[in-house]
PADRENPA-492435 format. One line per field, with one value per residue (C-alpha): residue number from 1; residue in one letter; y, z, x. Coordinates in Angstrom, 3 decimals, m for minus. Example, Ala and Ser with C-alpha at 12.3 -4.5 7.8 and 13.67 -1.06 7.14 Angstrom:
! PADRENPA-492435
num: (1  2)
residu: (A  S)
y: (m4.500  m1.060)
z: (7.800  7.140)
x: (12.300  13.670)
! end
This chain:
! PADRENPA-492435
num: (1  2  3  4  5  6  7  8  9  10  11  12  13  14  15  16  17  18  19  20  21  22  23  24  25  26  27  28  29  30  31  32  33  34  35  36  37  38  39  40  41  42  43  44  45  46  47  48  49  50  51  52  53  54  55  56  57  58  59  60  61  62  63  64  65  66  67  68  69  70  71  72  73  74  75  76  77  78  79  80  81  82  83  84  85  86  87  88  89  90  91  92  93  94  95  96  97  98  99  100  101  102  103  104  105  106  107  108  109  110  111  112  113  114  115  116  117  118  119  120  121  122  123  124  125  126  127  128  129  130  131  132  133  134  135  136  137  138  139  140  141  142  143  144  145  146  147  148  149  150  151  152  153  154  155  156  157  158  159  160  161  162  163  164  165  166  167  168  169  170  171  172  173  174  175  176  177  178  179  180  181  182  183  184  185  186  187  188  189  190  191  192  193  194  195  196  197  198  199  200  201  202  203  204  205  206  207  208  209  210  211  212  213  214  215  216  217  218  219  220  221  222  223  224  225  226  227  228  229  230  231  232  233  234  235  236  237  238  239  240  241  242  243  244  245  246  247  248  249  250  251  252  253  254  255  256  257  258  259  260  261  262  263  264  265  266  267  268  269  270  271  272  273  274  275  276  277  278  279  280  281  282  283  284  285  286  287  288  289  290  291  292  293  294  295  296  297  298  299  300  301  302  303  304  305  306  307  308  309  310  311  312  313  314  315  316  317)
residu: (M  A  G  G  D  V  V  R  P  R  L  A  E  A  P  R  Q  V  R  A  V  V  E  E  A  L  G  E  S  V  Q  F  E  R  P  A  A  A  G  F  T  P  S  I  A  S  A  V  T  G  G  S  G  R  S  V  F  V  K  A  A  P  T  G  G  G  L  G  E  A  V  R  T  G  V  Q  L  A  P  L  I  G  D  L  S  P  R  L  L  T  A  E  E  P  E  G  W  V  V  A  V  Y  E  H  V  P  G  S  T  A  A  Q  W  D  E  S  A  V  A  A  M  L  D  V  L  A  V  I  Q  K  R  L  A  G  P  P  L  P  G  T  I  R  Y  A  D  A  F  A  P  M  L  G  A  W  R  S  L  A  R  R  P  G  G  D  A  S  T  V  A  H  L  R  D  I  E  L  P  V  P  I  A  V  D  L  L  A  E  L  E  E  Q  W  F  P  A  L  G  P  G  D  A  M  Q  H  G  D  L  R  R  D  N  V  I  R  Y  A  A  D  D  G  L  R  L  W  V  V  D  W  T  H  A  W  T  G  P  G  W  M  D  L  V  R  L  A  P  D  M  A  V  S  G  H  D  P  E  A  V  L  R  R  S  C  W  A  D  A  D  P  H  A  V  N  A  A  L  A  G  L  A  G  R  A  W  R  D  G  H  L  P  G  P  P  A  L  R  R  M  Q  L  Q  Q  A  V  P  T  L  A  W  L  G  R  R  L  G  I  R  L)
y: (m11.675  m12.628  m11.532  m8.365  m7.368  m5.456  m7.062  m5.869  m4.299  m6.008  m4.552  m6.203  m3.822  m0.666  1.854  0.894  3.481  1.924  m1.546  m0.141  1.130  m2.337  m4.164  m1.837  m2.557  m6.279  m6.268  m8.315  m8.643  m9.787  m13.392  m13.988  m11.764  m12.641  m9.882  m9.634  m11.480  m9.306  m5.659  m3.339  m0.754  m0.927  m0.189  m2.503  m4.645  m7.574  m9.881  m10.167  m12.595  m12.450  m15.233  m15.809  m16.403  m13.083  m11.478  m8.006  m6.554  m3.648  m0.968  1.394  3.641  6.790  10.107  12.433  10.172  9.331  5.961  7.195  9.591  6.653  4.840  8.035  8.224  4.737  5.889  8.970  6.945  4.189  5.827  6.191  2.713  1.009  m2.717  m2.780  m3.226  m4.728  m2.624  m0.039  m0.726  2.137  4.585  6.777  8.878  8.363  10.431  10.654  7.417  6.560  3.302  1.768  m1.441  m3.296  m6.319  m9.397  m10.983  m14.524  m15.187  m14.739  m12.419  m13.060  m14.941  m15.292  m13.651  m16.470  m15.649  m15.617  m13.125  m10.874  m10.871  m10.135  m7.321  m5.720  m5.764  m4.057  m1.431  m0.689  0.049  2.170  4.122  5.263  5.452  7.316  9.585  12.748  15.411  14.517  14.653  17.761  17.600  15.372  15.822  14.918  11.532  13.337  15.555  12.819  10.531  13.283  12.896  9.293  10.297  11.102  7.731  7.933  11.608  10.810  7.784  9.868  12.633  15.232  18.613  18.251  14.651  13.345  10.707  9.653  8.285  5.808  4.948  1.427  0.911  1.861  m1.705  m3.272  m3.795  m2.974  m6.059  m4.297  m2.479  0.942  3.867  5.635  8.982  7.908  6.787  10.153  12.002  10.035  10.534  14.281  14.094  12.821  15.989  16.656  12.973  12.616  16.162  15.910  14.002  14.092  10.425  9.096  6.593  3.550  4.268  0.864  m1.841  m5.187  m8.772  m8.385  m5.583  m7.768  m10.387  m13.242  m14.961  m17.362  m15.943  m17.627  m16.060  m16.950  m15.395  m11.966  m9.553  m6.960  m4.194  m3.271  m0.767  2.458  4.712  7.442  10.598  10.955  12.049  11.594  10.014  7.134  4.711  5.152  2.435  m0.124  0.960  0.456  m2.950  m4.552  m5.289  m7.177  m9.327  m9.838  m11.658  m14.314  m14.585  m12.089  m9.576  m6.156  m4.552  m7.107  m6.407  m2.679  m3.280  m5.430  m2.809  0.233  2.274  0.932  4.484  5.872  8.348  6.233  8.804  9.541  5.838  5.558  8.484  6.918  3.571  5.246  7.048  3.961  1.768  4.207  4.334  0.539  m0.206  2.208  1.268  m2.440  m2.583  m0.697  m2.442  m2.899  m5.176  m8.204  m8.733  m5.071  m4.987  m8.193  m6.730  m3.563  m5.550  m7.633  m4.318  m2.875  m5.685  m6.248  m2.497  m1.945  m4.901  m3.543  m0.092  m1.587  m3.404  m0.248  1.605  m1.083  m2.389  m6.038  m7.883)
z: (m2.566  0.681  1.193  0.135  m0.604  2.654  5.596  8.486  11.388  14.695  17.918  19.650  17.733  18.548  21.223  24.819  25.186  22.228  23.730  27.073  25.503  24.133  27.345  29.362  27.010  27.073  30.858  30.784  28.925  25.320  24.935  21.237  18.163  14.701  12.077  9.447  6.262  3.930  3.092  1.414  4.130  6.351  9.640  12.617  12.170  14.554  16.600  20.024  22.825  26.536  28.923  29.799  26.142  25.640  22.219  20.739  17.336  17.146  14.492  15.145  13.212  13.652  12.522  9.941  6.885  6.561  8.314  11.789  10.294  8.631  11.963  13.486  10.764  11.710  15.313  14.311  12.132  14.692  16.306  12.879  11.674  14.808  14.437  10.785  11.996  15.066  18.193  19.089  22.652  23.144  21.237  22.327  20.737  22.717  21.587  17.837  17.384  16.957  18.580  18.166  19.920  18.542  19.546  17.969  15.935  14.635  10.930  7.940  4.981  2.030  m0.347  m2.847  m3.336  m3.274  m3.545  0.211  0.660  m2.129  m0.538  2.900  1.477  m0.163  3.233  4.764  2.016  2.708  6.326  5.182  2.912  5.940  8.570  6.633  4.539  6.221  7.313  7.055  9.921  10.282  8.232  5.458  1.823  m1.336  m2.870  m6.201  m4.899  m2.980  m6.009  m8.545  m8.456  m9.653  m12.729  m16.187  m17.670  m20.511  m21.165  m21.447  m23.705  m25.943  m26.044  m24.916  m23.487  m19.891  m20.373  m19.704  m22.211  m20.020  m17.360  m19.811  m22.016  m20.563  m21.898  m25.529  m26.827  m24.486  m25.958  m23.805  m22.814  m23.923  m27.288  m25.867  m27.725  m25.584  m26.637  m25.201  m21.968  m21.774  m22.294  m19.478  m17.222  m17.727  m16.206  m12.916  m10.893  m12.057  m11.460  m7.997  m6.718  m5.479  m2.306  1.226  2.220  4.082  2.004  2.915  m0.243  m0.582  m0.472  m1.702  m0.483  1.926  3.767  4.477  7.236  7.040  10.115  10.911  13.077  14.446  11.661  8.856  7.245  8.557  7.374  9.016  6.945  8.235  7.474  7.486  6.770  4.481  5.560  2.115  1.051  m2.213  m3.784  m1.650  m4.568  m5.077  m2.643  m4.463  m7.872  m6.466  m5.031  m7.788  m10.154  m7.286  m7.155  m10.911  m10.344  m8.549  m11.508  m10.560  m13.019  m11.515  m13.304  m11.749  m8.346  m8.799  m9.860  m6.754  m4.448  m2.661  m5.291  m8.324  m9.227  m9.377  m12.223  m15.222  m16.708  m13.334  m12.762  m16.184  m15.414  m12.086  m13.738  m16.327  m13.658  m11.483  m14.446  m15.748  m12.485  m12.041  m15.668  m15.611  m12.179  m12.578  m15.432  m13.600  m12.045  m8.351  m5.657  m7.468  m5.216  m5.407  m9.208  m9.518  m7.360  m9.489  m12.708  m11.068  m10.565  m13.997  m16.264  m14.804  m14.375  m18.065  m19.009  m16.948  m18.449  m21.948  m21.425  m20.049  m23.172  m25.412  m26.649  m27.687  m25.826)
x: (4.112  5.696  9.254  11.018  14.603  15.025  16.803  14.687  16.590  15.898  14.576  17.519  19.807  17.802  18.814  18.108  15.328  13.457  13.662  12.485  9.230  8.514  9.369  7.159  4.253  5.012  5.310  8.511  11.779  11.847  12.943  12.263  11.990  10.687  11.103  8.362  9.246  7.156  7.659  10.125  10.804  13.916  12.159  11.737  8.635  8.867  6.718  8.348  7.575  8.297  9.139  5.486  4.625  2.844  3.519  3.177  4.033  6.471  6.930  9.841  12.207  14.287  12.833  14.311  14.327  10.659  10.681  9.838  7.326  5.568  5.312  3.898  1.230  0.049  m0.267  m2.246  m4.606  m5.195  m8.275  m9.916  m8.986  m10.254  m10.890  m9.875  m6.304  m4.595  m5.130  m2.498  m1.349  1.071  3.246  6.152  8.883  12.092  15.079  14.569  12.642  8.988  7.895  4.430  3.404  0.391  m1.601  m0.034  m2.800  m3.150  m3.185  m0.913  m0.571  m2.878  m0.601  m3.466  m6.848  m9.374  m13.075  m13.613  m10.758  m12.099  m15.554  m14.104  m11.967  m14.984  m16.694  m13.646  m13.650  m17.314  m16.386  m13.449  m15.794  m17.775  m15.069  m12.362  m14.567  m13.329  m12.760  m9.078  m6.622  m4.422  m1.242  m2.524  m1.559  m3.425  m2.699  m2.415  0.391  2.215  2.367  3.105  6.928  6.456  4.443  5.776  6.678  4.164  4.843  8.538  7.998  5.724  8.366  5.861  6.871  8.004  9.081  12.557  13.653  16.572  14.184  12.641  15.608  15.595  12.034  12.606  12.916  10.355  6.894  3.899  1.903  m1.295  m1.593  m2.459  m0.926  1.646  0.145  m3.222  m1.566  0.189  m3.108  m4.717  m1.697  m2.028  m5.523  m4.097  m4.710  m8.291  m9.082  m7.590  m7.894  m11.492  m12.226  m10.855  m11.106  m8.084  m6.129  m4.095  m2.099  m0.442  m3.093  m1.807  m1.603  1.299  m0.502  m3.546  m3.662  m6.170  m7.521  m10.320  m13.104  m16.218  m18.274  m15.853  m12.788  m11.803  m9.139  m6.963  m5.357  m1.894  0.880  m1.113  1.866  0.488  m1.320  m2.890  m6.366  m8.220  m11.279  m12.483  m12.273  m8.525  m7.463  m9.627  m8.292  m4.797  m5.749  m7.859  m4.928  m3.287  m6.420  m6.125  m2.824  m4.914  m7.304  m10.024  m11.489  m10.686  m13.635  m15.991  m14.429  m15.034  m18.646  m19.256  m17.803  m19.162  m17.295  m19.176  m20.229  m16.672  m16.194  m15.032  m12.675  m11.107  m10.504  m8.836  m6.547  m5.619  m4.871  m2.652  m0.644  m0.232  0.698  3.305  5.207  5.077  6.090  9.025  10.359  9.694  12.229  14.962  17.938  17.474  16.092  14.613  11.579  10.609  10.960  8.962  6.203  6.109  5.737  3.020  1.227  1.975  0.791  m2.719  m3.202  m2.479  m4.681  m7.567  m7.164  m7.053  m10.349  m11.952  m10.824  m12.338  m9.007  m9.067  m6.343)
! end
């Protein structure tokens, strides 16, 4: 899933005061910049190198439109995340910008989920279960509320009260890849708030391959989880439910992954409601006109999520 549709802005194009924060952290002037290839957000995300060869990784964006606020969330979460992510070296907010400078770590994004990466990710999730269990940081919002504006695809397709047929008109002639009745999907989608309301665990909110960095350590494969940009809370299992369909693209059974995880006892009905909500947004948006890489990624989420939900509901695929 490497590569998005966004052309990343460069640190070299940022205001002087932003570059000054980075150069102070680096201890010298920047000689080389390599913007991140993956991702879908138009904020600065670059590895920069000084004349001595030292490198750091920079996240930066202006405030007021959500981008700088997302960088700030990563800074706020850094003490909780600890060694699950590259170390935060410094962060400042010069004149309407948020700048975060991180340790530049070796490794590459997880292009595929092989068995060693799945096992390592389950170990990371077990640490997350304990470390981010709560109480939440000030200013957080519930995952259920944050995602709510993206719900409604199944309700609209089923022509239920509160739906908006115009938002799904482009789906009318497209057959679902799994024979689940749209009415059943709508019923599950309507359980979104009861399912995701309980729980105050901090969430990554966007776990997928391009937000995971693999590297070789003395004791075997290790993973870092990057791009902590959401101040969301919810049931601890939600991040894994969001991630497991991404593993399915690499041939893994998401149900087996869940059963192997620290969240094996997650409430079955709540998980089904979460899957329905996630799948509806991805299926609807993945078929819209727009950036090809983003739409492809959304459909790569939608199809295995629907397939997993279908198997959980006992539907023969």
